[in-house]
Structures are given as structure tokens and as C-alpha cells.
Phi, psi and omega in degrees: 000126182285174182295316181294322179294318178295317179298317178296320179296316180297316181297315180296323178292321178295315179298319179296321178296318179296317180295322179297320179289327183274346185286134174254115184304322181294319178292323178296317179296317178297319180295318179297321179296318179294323177297318178295322177294323176296319178297319178298320178295322177296319178296316178298319179296321178295320177296319179296317179296318180296318178296323178297315178298319179296319179295323178296318178295322178295320176297317179296323178296317179298321179295319178295320178297322176296320178295324178298315177298320180297315181294327175299314179297317180299320180295318179298314180297320180294321178295319179298328181265013180057037175249080181295328180297316178292323178297321179295316179298318180296321179290325177296315177298322179299315180297321178297316178295324179296320178295318178297321179297320179297317178297316180296320179298322176297317179295321179296321179295318178297315179297322179295319178296316178296320179297316179299320178295317179294321178297319178296316178295323178298317179295320178294316179296319179297320177295320179293323179295317178297319177295318179295322179299316178298315179295322179299313180297322178295315180295321178296318179296318179296317181295314180296321177295317179295321179296317178296318179297321179295317179298318179295317180296318178296321179293321182287323181271345178077023181260357179286164181298314181293316179293329177295319176297319178297317179298319178294322178297319179295318179298317178297320179295319178296317178298318180295319179296315178299320180295317180292320178297316178297320179295319179296316178296322179295320178297316179298318181294317179294324179291321179294323180280354178081017182291340182263004182294331180296327180282340183259335181212175180264014180263142176251188183294327179294316178300319181294320179294319178297320179296321178295317179296317179297319179296319178296320179295320178298318178297317180296318180296318179295322178295319178296322178297316178298320179294320179297315179298321179295320179292321179294317180297327182287331183276312187248344186262180180272178180290342182294315181290325178297317178298321179296317179297315180298322178296319178296319178297321179297317178298317179298317179295322179296318178296318179297315179297320178296319178297318179296322181294318178296318178298317179296319178298317180296321178295321179296319178298316179298316179296322178296317178297320178297319179295317178298318180297315179297322179296318179295321178296319178296317179298319180296319178295322179295324178291000000 
């Protein structure tokens, strides 16, 4: 196979593939049906033209037959008048007309045979067209039903082009949601560890630890002062100052206990919320 033959074969195969993808069976069936109807109309037109020609020949034959009768009368009259020459001329014309009539009759017979053949073919073609129309409608109904079933199946299985786009959109939304959730959790973790304090203030981790130590020392110093005052009051003072100190210590202990209780309650609430959240996540995964 030469280069040009191979190129022609490849081009024809590509064109055929494109046409197969673009072809709609229902439109093809309708077009074929219309083509057959056009052919039937052409056959009918041909039969009509043929019949017209046959009728013209029949009219011409009748006129020749009338001329034959006329020449017969002329010959008789000429014989009666002893004009054999005129009778001979009339008979010659009669014979000429008779020959023409025979030729016309042959042509009419041929046209009649052709007409009968065309009528038979027309009836056969018309029957085939009716059969094709019934088959066409059946095939169109089957194709449309199969196409609808395919669309439903693709929609249910998610393998169609539109459902594939929807699936990809859902995947992108899920990826985006996972990314935002991870980012939010990362921000919370960094905020809890104090990694963002540098952006909010000029203190670093060392400054925060020193402040905590200083605060603890101040509390210890104040506690020692209270203890010293309590000891001094017990040695030289009256019971009134001791009672006041004891009352202050009791109030301080009550405040500390109340603060500890509130802290414990808040921790219990947080743990309860965490347990509820974990329970909801487990239920969602089970669903």
C-alpha cells in the first residue's frame, strides 16, 4: 500500500469515526424514510408522464382511424364516379394511415407494458415504505427508551459526564473543607502554644516565664508577710487582731476554694463538651 493510499485510508477512517459519533439514529431513519418517499413520488410522476404519452398516442390513433374511414368513403365515391385515379389515391392514403396506426399501436403496447411494470414497482415500493415506516417508529422508540435508560443508569451510578463533574465538585469541596478544618486546628494549636504572641506583643517566652516566676515570688512574699503579722499579733497584741487575721485568712481560703471550685467546674464542663463532641463524631461515622 502506497503512501497516498494509506493517507486516504486514514483520512476516510477518521471521517467515518467522526460521522459515527455525530450520527443520530433517529434522524438517519427519518431521512431515509423521506428519501424513500421522494423516490416513490418520482415513480408516480414517471407513471403519470408515461400515461400522458400513451394517451397522446391513443388520441393520434383515433384521428388516423377517422382518416382511414374518410379515405374509404373517398374511394367509394371515386369508384361510383368512375374516377379510379382518385379512388387509388384515397386507398394509398388509407394504407399509409393504416401503417401509422400499426406503429402507434406497437408504441402504445410498449408504453402500456412499461406502465404496468412501473405501477407494480410503485406498489411494491409503497409497501416497502409502509413497512419501513413501521420499523422506523419501532426502532426510534427502542432507541429513545435505551437512551433514557442509559441516562438514568449513568445518573444512578455517577459515570455520566454531568455526574462526573458533580462528583469532582464534591471532591474539591471536601478537599477544601478538610484543608480549612486542618488550618483552623493548626491556628488553635499555635495560639495555645503561644506561637503567635510575637505578632501581638513584644514579649517572648522567656519574658512570660520570668513574669510567672516574679508573680509567684510576690505571692510567697505576701504570704510570709501575713504569717509574720499573724505571729506578731499573737505575741504582743490582743485577741482582736488575731481574730482579724484569722478572719482574713478564712476569707482568703474561702476565695481560693471558690476559685478552685469554679476552675474545676469549668474543666468538667469542657470535658463534658469534649465527650459529647466525640460521641457525635462516632455517631456520624457510624451513620
